PDB file of N, CA, C and O in Angstrom:
ATOM      1  N   MET A   1      42.530  51.949 150.339  1.00  0.00           N
ATOM      2  CA  MET A   1      41.853  50.701 150.557  1.00  0.00           C
ATOM      3  C   MET A   1      40.345  50.968 150.530  1.00  0.00           C
ATOM      4  O   MET A   1      39.856  51.949 151.091  1.00  0.00           O
ATOM      5  N   GLU A   2      39.659  50.104 149.890  1.00  0.00           N
ATOM      6  CA  GLU A   2      38.232  50.272 149.654  1.00  0.00           C
ATOM      7  C   GLU A   2      37.419  50.423 150.932  1.00  0.00           C
ATOM      8  O   GLU A   2      36.467  51.203 150.960  1.00  0.00           O
ATOM      9  N   GLY A   3      37.763  49.707 151.973  1.00  0.00           N
ATOM     10  CA  GLY A   3      36.947  49.704 153.176  1.00  0.00           C
ATOM     11  C   GLY A   3      37.245  50.801 154.175  1.00  0.00           C
ATOM     12  O   GLY A   3      36.617  50.849 155.233  1.00  0.00           O
ATOM     13  N   CYS A   4      38.192  51.691 153.872  1.00  0.00           N
ATOM     14  CA  CYS A   4      38.626  52.672 154.875  1.00  0.00           C
ATOM     15  C   CYS A   4      37.539  53.670 155.261  1.00  0.00           C
ATOM     16  O   CYS A   4      37.646  54.300 156.313  1.00  0.00           O
ATOM     17  N   ALA A   5      36.514  53.831 154.459  1.00  0.00           N
ATOM     18  CA  ALA A   5      35.454  54.784 154.785  1.00  0.00           C
ATOM     19  C   ALA A   5      34.284  54.122 155.502  1.00  0.00           C
ATOM     20  O   ALA A   5      33.254  54.759 155.726  1.00  0.00           O
ATOM     21  N   ARG A   6      34.430  52.875 155.856  1.00  0.00           N
ATOM     22  CA  ARG A   6      33.342  52.172 156.541  1.00  0.00           C
ATOM     23  C   ARG A   6      33.145  52.744 157.937  1.00  0.00           C
ATOM     24  O   ARG A   6      34.084  53.239 158.561  1.00  0.00           O
ATOM     25  N   ARG A   7      31.928  52.668 158.410  1.00  0.00           N
ATOM     26  CA  ARG A   7      31.585  53.295 159.684  1.00  0.00           C
ATOM     27  C   ARG A   7      31.978  52.460 160.900  1.00  0.00           C
ATOM     28  O   ARG A   7      32.194  53.014 161.977  1.00  0.00           O
ATOM     29  N   SER A   8      32.071  51.170 160.753  1.00  0.00           N
ATOM     30  CA  SER A   8      32.386  50.346 161.924  1.00  0.00           C
ATOM     31  C   SER A   8      33.670  49.554 161.685  1.00  0.00           C
ATOM     32  O   SER A   8      34.059  49.288 160.547  1.00  0.00           O
ATOM     33  N   GLU A   9      34.307  49.190 162.779  1.00  0.00           N
ATOM     34  CA  GLU A   9      35.514  48.375 162.674  1.00  0.00           C
ATOM     35  C   GLU A   9      35.187  47.008 162.100  1.00  0.00           C
ATOM     36  O   GLU A   9      36.005  46.414 161.396  1.00  0.00           O
ATOM     37  N   ARG A  10      33.999  46.508 162.395  1.00  0.00           N
ATOM     38  CA  ARG A  10      33.593  45.208 161.864  1.00  0.00           C
ATOM     39  C   ARG A  10      33.557  45.240 160.331  1.00  0.00           C
ATOM     40  O   ARG A  10      34.055  44.327 159.673  1.00  0.00           O
ATOM     41  N   ASP A  11      32.963  46.300 159.772  1.00  0.00           N
ATOM     42  CA  ASP A  11      32.923  46.439 158.315  1.00  0.00           C
ATOM     43  C   ASP A  11      34.336  46.568 157.746  1.00  0.00           C
ATOM     44  O   ASP A  11      34.670  45.948 156.736  1.00  0.00           O
ATOM     45  N   TYR A  12      35.155  47.377 158.406  1.00  0.00           N
ATOM     46  CA  TYR A  12      36.537  47.573 157.962  1.00  0.00           C
ATOM     47  C   TYR A  12      37.300  46.255 157.996  1.00  0.00           C
ATOM     48  O   TYR A  12      38.054  45.945 157.073  1.00  0.00           O
ATOM     49  N   LEU A  13      37.105  45.481 159.059  1.00  0.00           N
ATOM     50  CA  LEU A  13      37.764  44.184 159.190  1.00  0.00           C
ATOM     51  C   LEU A  13      37.364  43.258 158.049  1.00  0.00           C
ATOM     52  O   LEU A  13      38.193  42.504 157.538  1.00  0.00           O
ATOM     53  N   GLN A  14      36.105  43.310 157.650  1.00  0.00           N
ATOM     54  CA  GLN A  14      35.651  42.485 156.531  1.00  0.00           C
ATOM     55  C   GLN A  14      36.420  42.845 155.253  1.00  0.00           C
ATOM     56  O   GLN A  14      36.837  41.957 154.509  1.00  0.00           O
ATOM     57  N   PHE A  15      36.608  44.145 154.999  1.00  0.00           N
ATOM     58  CA  PHE A  15      37.324  44.562 153.805  1.00  0.00           C
ATOM     59  C   PHE A  15      38.808  44.196 153.869  1.00  0.00           C
ATOM     60  O   PHE A  15      39.413  43.882 152.844  1.00  0.00           O
ATOM     61  N   VAL A  16      39.388  44.235 155.051  1.00  0.00           N
ATOM     62  CA  VAL A  16      40.786  43.819 155.197  1.00  0.00           C
ATOM     63  C   VAL A  16      40.903  42.324 154.894  1.00  0.00           C
ATOM     64  O   VAL A  16      41.850  41.889 154.239  1.00  0.00           O
ATOM     65  N   THR A  17      39.947  41.556 155.370  1.00  0.00           N
ATOM     66  CA  THR A  17      39.940  40.122 155.086  1.00  0.00           C
ATOM     67  C   THR A  17      39.787  39.857 153.586  1.00  0.00           C
ATOM     68  O   THR A  17      40.430  38.956 153.047  1.00  0.00           O
ATOM     69  N   ILE A  18      38.958  40.622 152.926  1.00  0.00           N
ATOM     70  CA  ILE A  18      38.815  40.497 151.472  1.00  0.00           C
ATOM     71  C   ILE A  18      40.126  40.837 150.781  1.00  0.00           C
ATOM     72  O   ILE A  18      40.494  40.196 149.796  1.00  0.00           O
ATOM     73  N   ALA A  19      40.833  41.841 151.290  1.00  0.00           N
ATOM     74  CA  ALA A  19      42.129  42.220 150.714  1.00  0.00           C
ATOM     75  C   ALA A  19      43.132  41.077 150.823  1.00  0.00           C
ATOM     76  O   ALA A  19      43.937  40.874 149.915  1.00  0.00           O
ATOM     77  N   ILE A  20      43.092  40.335 151.917  1.00  0.00           N
ATOM     78  CA  ILE A  20      43.982  39.169 152.059  1.00  0.00           C
ATOM     79  C   ILE A  20      43.640  38.131 150.988  1.00  0.00           C
ATOM     80  O   ILE A  20      44.533  37.536 150.386  1.00  0.00           O
ATOM     81  N   GLY A  21      42.359  37.921 150.758  1.00  0.00           N
ATOM     82  CA  GLY A  21      41.946  36.989 149.707  1.00  0.00           C
ATOM     83  C   GLY A  21      42.395  37.452 148.333  1.00  0.00           C
ATOM     84  O   GLY A  21      42.826  36.640 147.514  1.00  0.00           O
ATOM     85  N   SER A  22      42.298  38.735 148.075  1.00  0.00           N
ATOM     86  CA  SER A  22      42.746  39.279 146.788  1.00  0.00           C
ATOM     87  C   SER A  22      44.255  39.107 146.622  1.00  0.00           C
ATOM     88  O   SER A  22      44.736  38.791 145.534  1.00  0.00           O
ATOM     89  N   ALA A  23      44.989  39.316 147.700  1.00  0.00           N
ATOM     90  CA  ALA A  23      46.438  39.120 147.641  1.00  0.00           C
ATOM     91  C   ALA A  23      46.766  37.658 147.343  1.00  0.00           C
ATOM     92  O   ALA A  23      47.715  37.368 146.614  1.00  0.00           O
ATOM     93  N   SER A  24      45.991  36.753 147.899  1.00  0.00           N
ATOM     94  CA  SER A  24      46.202  35.324 147.625  1.00  0.00           C
ATOM     95  C   SER A  24      45.958  34.997 146.155  1.00  0.00           C
ATOM     96  O   SER A  24      46.641  34.153 145.577  1.00  0.00           O
ATOM     97  N   GLU A  25      44.988  35.666 145.561  1.00  0.00           N
ATOM     98  CA  GLU A  25      44.741  35.475 144.128  1.00  0.00           C
ATOM     99  C   GLU A  25      45.936  35.951 143.307  1.00  0.00           C
ATOM    100  O   GLU A  25      46.319  35.314 142.327  1.00  0.00           O
ATOM    101  N   VAL A  26      46.515  37.068 143.714  1.00  0.00           N
ATOM    102  CA  VAL A  26      47.705  37.580 143.013  1.00  0.00           C
ATOM    103  C   VAL A  26      48.838  36.566 143.122  1.00  0.00           C
ATOM    104  O   VAL A  26      49.545  36.313 142.147  1.00  0.00           O
ATOM    105  N   ARG A  27      49.008  35.992 144.299  1.00  0.00           N
ATOM    106  CA  ARG A  27      50.063  34.983 144.499  1.00  0.00           C
ATOM    107  C   ARG A  27      49.834  33.792 143.569  1.00  0.00           C
ATOM    108  O   ARG A  27      50.765  33.321 142.916  1.00  0.00           O
ATOM    109  N   TYR A  28      48.606  33.313 143.512  1.00  0.00           N
ATOM    110  CA  TYR A  28      48.286  32.181 142.640  1.00  0.00           C
ATOM    111  C   TYR A  28      48.576  32.525 141.179  1.00  0.00           C
ATOM    112  O   TYR A  28      49.198  31.738 140.466  1.00  0.00           O
ATOM    113  N   LEU A  29      48.129  33.694 140.737  1.00  0.00           N
ATOM    114  CA  LEU A  29      48.332  34.087 139.343  1.00  0.00           C
ATOM    115  C   LEU A  29      49.808  34.295 139.018  1.00  0.00           C
ATOM    116  O   LEU A  29      50.243  34.044 137.894  1.00  0.00           O
ATOM    117  N   THR A  30      50.574  34.754 140.003  1.00  0.00           N
ATOM    118  CA  THR A  30      52.020  34.882 139.813  1.00  0.00           C
ATOM    119  C   THR A  30      52.646  33.513 139.604  1.00  0.00           C
ATOM    120  O   THR A  30      53.450  33.324 138.692  1.00  0.00           O
ATOM    121  N   ASP A  31      52.276  32.560 140.450  1.00  0.00           N
ATOM    122  CA  ASP A  31      52.789  31.187 140.295  1.00  0.00           C
ATOM    123  C   ASP A  31      52.388  30.599 138.948  1.00  0.00           C
ATOM    124  O   ASP A  31      53.201  29.960 138.279  1.00  0.00           O
ATOM    125  N   LEU A  32      51.150  30.811 138.555  1.00  0.00           N
ATOM    126  CA  LEU A  32      50.668  30.299 137.276  1.00  0.00           C
ATOM    127  C   LEU A  32      51.448  30.910 136.116  1.00  0.00           C
ATOM    128  O   LEU A  32      51.862  30.198 135.201  1.00  0.00           O
ATOM    129  N   ALA A  33      51.645  32.211 136.150  1.00  0.00           N
ATOM    130  CA  ALA A  33      52.377  32.893 135.079  1.00  0.00           C
ATOM    131  C   ALA A  33      53.805  32.371 134.978  1.00  0.00           C
ATOM    132  O   ALA A  33      54.343  32.241 133.878  1.00  0.00           O
ATOM    133  N   MET A  34      54.421  32.073 136.118  1.00  0.00           N
ATOM    134  CA  MET A  34      55.789  31.531 136.075  1.00  0.00           C
ATOM    135  C   MET A  34      55.784  30.105 135.520  1.00  0.00           C
ATOM    136  O   MET A  34      56.663  29.742 134.738  1.00  0.00           O
ATOM    137  N   ARG A  35      54.793  29.292 135.925  1.00  0.00           N
ATOM    138  CA  ARG A  35      54.726  27.920 135.404  1.00  0.00           C
ATOM    139  C   ARG A  35      54.485  27.899 133.899  1.00  0.00           C
ATOM    140  O   ARG A  35      55.018  27.049 133.185  1.00  0.00           O
ATOM    141  N   LEU A  36      53.677  28.843 133.428  1.00  0.00           N
ATOM    142  CA  LEU A  36      53.383  28.925 131.991  1.00  0.00           C
ATOM    143  C   LEU A  36      54.476  29.669 131.222  1.00  0.00           C
ATOM    144  O   LEU A  36      54.415  29.808 130.001  1.00  0.00           O
ATOM    145  N   GLU A  37      55.473  30.143 131.968  1.00  0.00           N
ATOM    146  CA  GLU A  37      56.605  30.881 131.405  1.00  0.00           C
ATOM    147  C   GLU A  37      56.161  32.170 130.715  1.00  0.00           C
ATOM    148  O   GLU A  37      56.756  32.596 129.725  1.00  0.00           O
ATOM    149  N   VAL A  38      55.113  32.780 131.252  1.00  0.00           N
ATOM    150  CA  VAL A  38      54.638  34.071 130.772  1.00  0.00           C
ATOM    151  C   VAL A  38      55.375  35.188 131.521  1.00  0.00           C
ATOM    152  O   VAL A  38      55.612  36.264 130.972  1.00  0.00           O
ATOM    153  N   ALA A  39      55.729  34.919 132.761  1.00  0.00           N
ATOM    154  CA  ALA A  39      56.502  35.861 133.582  1.00  0.00           C
ATOM    155  C   ALA A  39      57.853  35.230 133.872  1.00  0.00           C
ATOM    156  O   ALA A  39      57.966  34.014 134.033  1.00  0.00           O
ATOM    157  N   ASN A  40      58.888  36.086 133.938  1.00  0.00           N
ATOM    158  CA  ASN A  40      60.186  35.502 134.249  1.00  0.00           C
ATOM    159  C   ASN A  40      60.301  35.244 135.751  1.00  0.00           C
ATOM    160  O   ASN A  40      59.601  35.860 136.555  1.00  0.00           O
ATOM    161  N   VAL A  41      61.176  34.341 136.108  1.00  0.00           N
ATOM    162  CA  VAL A  41      61.320  33.887 137.484  1.00  0.00           C
ATOM    163  C   VAL A  41      61.747  35.023 138.411  1.00  0.00           C
ATOM    164  O   VAL A  41      61.258  35.118 139.536  1.00  0.00           O
ATOM    165  N   THR A  42      62.645  35.876 137.956  1.00  0.00           N
ATOM    166  CA  THR A  42      63.124  36.976 138.796  1.00  0.00           C
ATOM    167  C   THR A  42      61.980  37.899 139.206  1.00  0.00           C
ATOM    168  O   THR A  42      61.842  38.235 140.382  1.00  0.00           O
ATOM    169  N   ASP A  43      61.169  38.304 138.249  1.00  0.00           N
ATOM    170  CA  ASP A  43      60.025  39.164 138.567  1.00  0.00           C
ATOM    171  C   ASP A  43      59.010  38.435 139.446  1.00  0.00           C
ATOM    172  O   ASP A  43      58.437  39.022 140.364  1.00  0.00           O
ATOM    173  N   GLY A  44      58.798  37.174 139.162  1.00  0.00           N
ATOM    174  CA  GLY A  44      57.852  36.387 139.958  1.00  0.00           C
ATOM    175  C   GLY A  44      58.288  36.270 141.403  1.00  0.00           C
ATOM    176  O   GLY A  44      57.476  36.399 142.319  1.00  0.00           O
ATOM    177  N   GLU A  45      59.579  36.023 141.605  1.00  0.00           N
ATOM    178  CA  GLU A  45      60.087  35.911 142.971  1.00  0.00           C
ATOM    179  C   GLU A  45      59.993  37.256 143.694  1.00  0.00           C
ATOM    180  O   GLU A  45      59.697  37.298 144.888  1.00  0.00           O
ATOM    181  N   ARG A  46      60.239  38.331 142.990  1.00  0.00           N
ATOM    182  CA  ARG A  46      60.122  39.668 143.581  1.00  0.00           C
ATOM    183  C   ARG A  46      58.665  39.941 143.994  1.00  0.00           C
ATOM    184  O   ARG A  46      58.404  40.514 145.052  1.00  0.00           O
ATOM    185  N   LEU A  47      57.738  39.523 143.148  1.00  0.00           N
ATOM    186  CA  LEU A  47      56.314  39.685 143.492  1.00  0.00           C
ATOM    187  C   LEU A  47      55.941  38.858 144.721  1.00  0.00           C
ATOM    188  O   LEU A  47      55.157  39.303 145.559  1.00  0.00           O
ATOM    189  N   LYS A  48      56.503  37.657 144.825  1.00  0.00           N
ATOM    190  CA  LYS A  48      56.206  36.811 145.982  1.00  0.00           C
ATOM    191  C   LYS A  48      56.701  37.446 147.281  1.00  0.00           C
ATOM    192  O   LYS A  48      56.036  37.354 148.312  1.00  0.00           O
ATOM    193  N   VAL A  49      57.858  38.083 147.230  1.00  0.00           N
ATOM    194  CA  VAL A  49      58.376  38.767 148.418  1.00  0.00           C
ATOM    195  C   VAL A  49      57.436  39.902 148.805  1.00  0.00           C
ATOM    196  O   VAL A  49      57.105  40.067 149.979  1.00  0.00           O
ATOM    197  N   GLY A  50      57.011  40.677 147.824  1.00  0.00           N
ATOM    198  CA  GLY A  50      56.063  41.761 148.086  1.00  0.00           C
ATOM    199  C   GLY A  50      54.753  41.234 148.632  1.00  0.00           C
ATOM    200  O   GLY A  50      54.172  41.820 149.546  1.00  0.00           O
ATOM    201  N   TYR A  51      54.286  40.128 148.074  1.00  0.00           N
ATOM    202  CA  TYR A  51      53.061  39.488 148.550  1.00  0.00           C
ATOM    203  C   TYR A  51      53.193  39.134 150.027  1.00  0.00           C
ATOM    204  O   TYR A  51      52.288  39.385 150.824  1.00  0.00           O
ATOM    205  N   GLY A  52      54.328  38.549 150.376  1.00  0.00           N
ATOM    206  CA  GLY A  52      54.553  38.158 151.767  1.00  0.00           C
ATOM    207  C   GLY A  52      54.479  39.344 152.710  1.00  0.00           C
ATOM    208  O   GLY A  52      53.896  39.252 153.790  1.00  0.00           O
ATOM    209  N   ARG A  53      55.063  40.448 152.306  1.00  0.00           N
ATOM    210  CA  ARG A  53      55.036  41.657 153.140  1.00  0.00           C
ATOM    211  C   ARG A  53      53.620  42.201 153.292  1.00  0.00           C
ATOM    212  O   ARG A  53      53.198  42.573 154.387  1.00  0.00           O
ATOM    213  N   VAL A  54      52.901  42.242 152.188  1.00  0.00           N
ATOM    214  CA  VAL A  54      51.536  42.777 152.215  1.00  0.00           C
ATOM    215  C   VAL A  54      50.634  41.908 153.084  1.00  0.00           C
ATOM    216  O   VAL A  54      49.893  42.426 153.920  1.00  0.00           O
ATOM    217  N   VAL A  55      50.691  40.603 152.896  1.00  0.00           N
ATOM    218  CA  VAL A  55      49.831  39.706 153.665  1.00  0.00           C
ATOM    219  C   VAL A  55      50.187  39.754 155.144  1.00  0.00           C
ATOM    220  O   VAL A  55      49.299  39.738 155.996  1.00  0.00           O
ATOM    221  N   LYS A  56      51.466  39.812 155.454  1.00  0.00           N
ATOM    222  CA  LYS A  56      51.883  39.899 156.847  1.00  0.00           C
ATOM    223  C   LYS A  56      51.320  41.164 157.497  1.00  0.00           C
ATOM    224  O   LYS A  56      50.826  41.119 158.624  1.00  0.00           O
ATOM    225  N   ALA A  57      51.395  42.286 156.790  1.00  0.00           N
ATOM    226  CA  ALA A  57      50.859  43.545 157.319  1.00  0.00           C
ATOM    227  C   ALA A  57      49.343  43.470 157.477  1.00  0.00           C
ATOM    228  O   ALA A  57      48.804  43.929 158.484  1.00  0.00           O
ATOM    229  N   LEU A  58      48.651  42.899 156.496  1.00  0.00           N
ATOM    230  CA  LEU A  58      47.195  42.775 156.580  1.00  0.00           C
ATOM    231  C   LEU A  58      46.777  41.858 157.724  1.00  0.00           C
ATOM    232  O   LEU A  58      45.805  42.136 158.426  1.00  0.00           O
ATOM    233  N   GLN A  59      47.517  40.764 157.908  1.00  0.00           N
ATOM    234  CA  GLN A  59      47.195  39.852 159.002  1.00  0.00           C
ATOM    235  C   GLN A  59      47.435  40.518 160.353  1.00  0.00           C
ATOM    236  O   GLN A  59      46.679  40.293 161.299  1.00  0.00           O
ATOM    237  N   ALA A  60      48.479  41.333 160.450  1.00  0.00           N
ATOM    238  CA  ALA A  60      48.724  42.074 161.692  1.00  0.00           C
ATOM    239  C   ALA A  60      47.585  43.050 161.954  1.00  0.00           C
ATOM    240  O   ALA A  60      47.179  43.244 163.100  1.00  0.00           O
ATOM    241  N   LEU A  61      47.073  43.660 160.901  1.00  0.00           N
ATOM    242  CA  LEU A  61      45.950  44.585 161.049  1.00  0.00           C
ATOM    243  C   LEU A  61      44.704  43.841 161.521  1.00  0.00           C
ATOM    244  O   LEU A  61      43.978  44.332 162.385  1.00  0.00           O
ATOM    245  N   VAL A  62      44.457  42.671 160.963  1.00  0.00           N
ATOM    246  CA  VAL A  62      43.314  41.854 161.392  1.00  0.00           C
ATOM    247  C   VAL A  62      43.466  41.501 162.867  1.00  0.00           C
ATOM    248  O   VAL A  62      42.509  41.610 163.634  1.00  0.00           O
ATOM    249  N   THR A  63      44.648  41.085 163.263  1.00  0.00           N
ATOM    250  CA  THR A  63      44.890  40.739 164.667  1.00  0.00           C
ATOM    251  C   THR A  63      44.653  41.941 165.564  1.00  0.00           C
ATOM    252  O   THR A  63      44.034  41.828 166.623  1.00  0.00           O
ATOM    253  N   SER A  64      45.145  43.079 165.137  1.00  0.00           N
ATOM    254  CA  SER A  64      44.981  44.304 165.919  1.00  0.00           C
ATOM    255  C   SER A  64      43.508  44.680 166.062  1.00  0.00           C
ATOM    256  O   SER A  64      43.051  45.031 167.150  1.00  0.00           O
ATOM    257  N   LEU A  65      42.781  44.605 164.968  1.00  0.00           N
ATOM    258  CA  LEU A  65      41.363  44.967 165.001  1.00  0.00           C
ATOM    259  C   LEU A  65      40.521  43.945 165.758  1.00  0.00           C
ATOM    260  O   LEU A  65      39.458  44.276 166.282  1.00  0.00           O
ATOM    261  N   SER A  66      40.996  42.709 165.813  1.00  0.00           N
ATOM    262  CA  SER A  66      40.242  41.644 166.466  1.00  0.00           C
ATOM    263  C   SER A  66      40.510  41.571 167.969  1.00  0.00           C
ATOM    264  O   SER A  66      39.777  40.900 168.695  1.00  0.00           O
ATOM    265  N   SER A  67      41.548  42.253 168.438  1.00  0.00           N
ATOM    266  CA  SER A  67      41.901  42.164 169.855  1.00  0.00           C
ATOM    267  C   SER A  67      40.906  42.944 170.707  1.00  0.00           C
ATOM    268  O   SER A  67      40.337  43.936 170.249  1.00  0.00           O
ATOM    269  N   PRO A  68      40.695  42.501 171.941  1.00  0.00           N
ATOM    270  CA  PRO A  68      39.760  43.212 172.829  1.00  0.00           C
ATOM    271  C   PRO A  68      40.166  44.666 173.055  1.00  0.00           C
ATOM    272  O   PRO A  68      39.302  45.528 173.216  1.00  0.00           O
ATOM    273  N   GLU A  69      41.470  44.949 173.070  1.00  0.00           N
ATOM    274  CA  GLU A  69      41.938  46.321 173.276  1.00  0.00           C
ATOM    275  C   GLU A  69      41.491  47.229 172.132  1.00  0.00           C
ATOM    276  O   GLU A  69      41.211  48.407 172.349  1.00  0.00           O
ATOM    277  N   ALA A  70      41.424  46.690 170.924  1.00  0.00           N
ATOM    278  CA  ALA A  70      41.042  47.486 169.760  1.00  0.00           C
ATOM    279  C   ALA A  70      39.574  47.898 169.823  1.00  0.00           C
ATOM    280  O   ALA A  70      39.179  48.919 169.261  1.00  0.00           O
ATOM    281  N   ARG A  71      38.780  47.096 170.510  1.00  0.00           N
ATOM    282  CA  ARG A  71      37.353  47.383 170.596  1.00  0.00           C
ATOM    283  C   ARG A  71      37.031  48.450 171.633  1.00  0.00           C
ATOM    284  O   ARG A  71      35.911  48.960 171.684  1.00  0.00           O
ATOM    285  N   GLY A  72      37.998  48.777 172.443  1.00  0.00           N
ATOM    286  CA  GLY A  72      37.788  49.816 173.439  1.00  0.00           C
ATOM    287  C   GLY A  72      37.091  49.272 174.674  1.00  0.00           C
ATOM    288  O   GLY A  72      36.741  48.094 174.733  1.00  0.00           O
ATOM    289  N   PRO A  73      36.892  50.133 175.654  1.00  0.00           N
ATOM    290  CA  PRO A  73      36.257  49.683 176.902  1.00  0.00           C
ATOM    291  C   PRO A  73      34.803  49.313 176.675  1.00  0.00           C
ATOM    292  O   PRO A  73      34.107  49.917 175.858  1.00  0.00           O
ATOM    293  N   ARG A  74      34.372  48.334 177.396  1.00  0.00           N
ATOM    294  CA  ARG A  74      32.979  47.926 177.305  1.00  0.00           C
ATOM    295  C   ARG A  74      32.147  48.760 178.275  1.00  0.00           C
ATOM    296  O   ARG A  74      32.603  49.091 179.369  1.00  0.00           O
ATOM    297  N   PRO A  75      30.939  49.093 177.872  1.00  0.00           N
ATOM    298  CA  PRO A  75      30.093  49.878 178.773  1.00  0.00           C
ATOM    299  C   PRO A  75      29.761  49.068 180.013  1.00  0.00           C
ATOM    300  O   PRO A  75      29.618  47.846 179.956  1.00  0.00           O
ATOM    301  N   GLU A  76      29.643  49.755 181.113  1.00  0.00           N
ATOM    302  CA  GLU A  76      29.283  49.084 182.362  1.00  0.00           C
ATOM    303  C   GLU A  76      27.816  48.697 182.330  1.00  0.00           C
ATOM    304  O   GLU A  76      26.982  49.389 181.746  1.00  0.00           O
ATOM    305  N   ALA A  77      27.523  47.582 182.967  1.00  0.00           N
ATOM    306  CA  ALA A  77      26.124  47.126 183.052  1.00  0.00           C
ATOM    307  C   ALA A  77      25.340  48.059 183.967  1.00  0.00           C
ATOM    308  O   ALA A  77      25.880  48.556 184.955  1.00  0.00           O
ATOM    309  N   PRO A  78      24.077  48.299 183.646  1.00  0.00           N
ATOM    310  CA  PRO A  78      23.264  49.209 184.479  1.00  0.00           C
ATOM    311  C   PRO A  78      22.960  48.630 185.833  1.00  0.00           C
ATOM    312  O   PRO A  78      22.290  49.271 186.643  1.00  0.00           O
TER     313      PRO A  78
END
């Protein structure tokens, strides 16, 4: 994944969010290819299942990174 070398979780989270958008583009193009009869329905449906798994995993990662526990303990006030 492109963002894995980022220095902060915030930067990494941005790249994960971009990956979700890219996956959505793949879903749209899969639907378009099936409507235009460029891709067969069986392959298109298989891609949609894979898309669902990928997006679900990415969304879980976003949730995990966005949770207060993921950010670690906050420094105490002076």
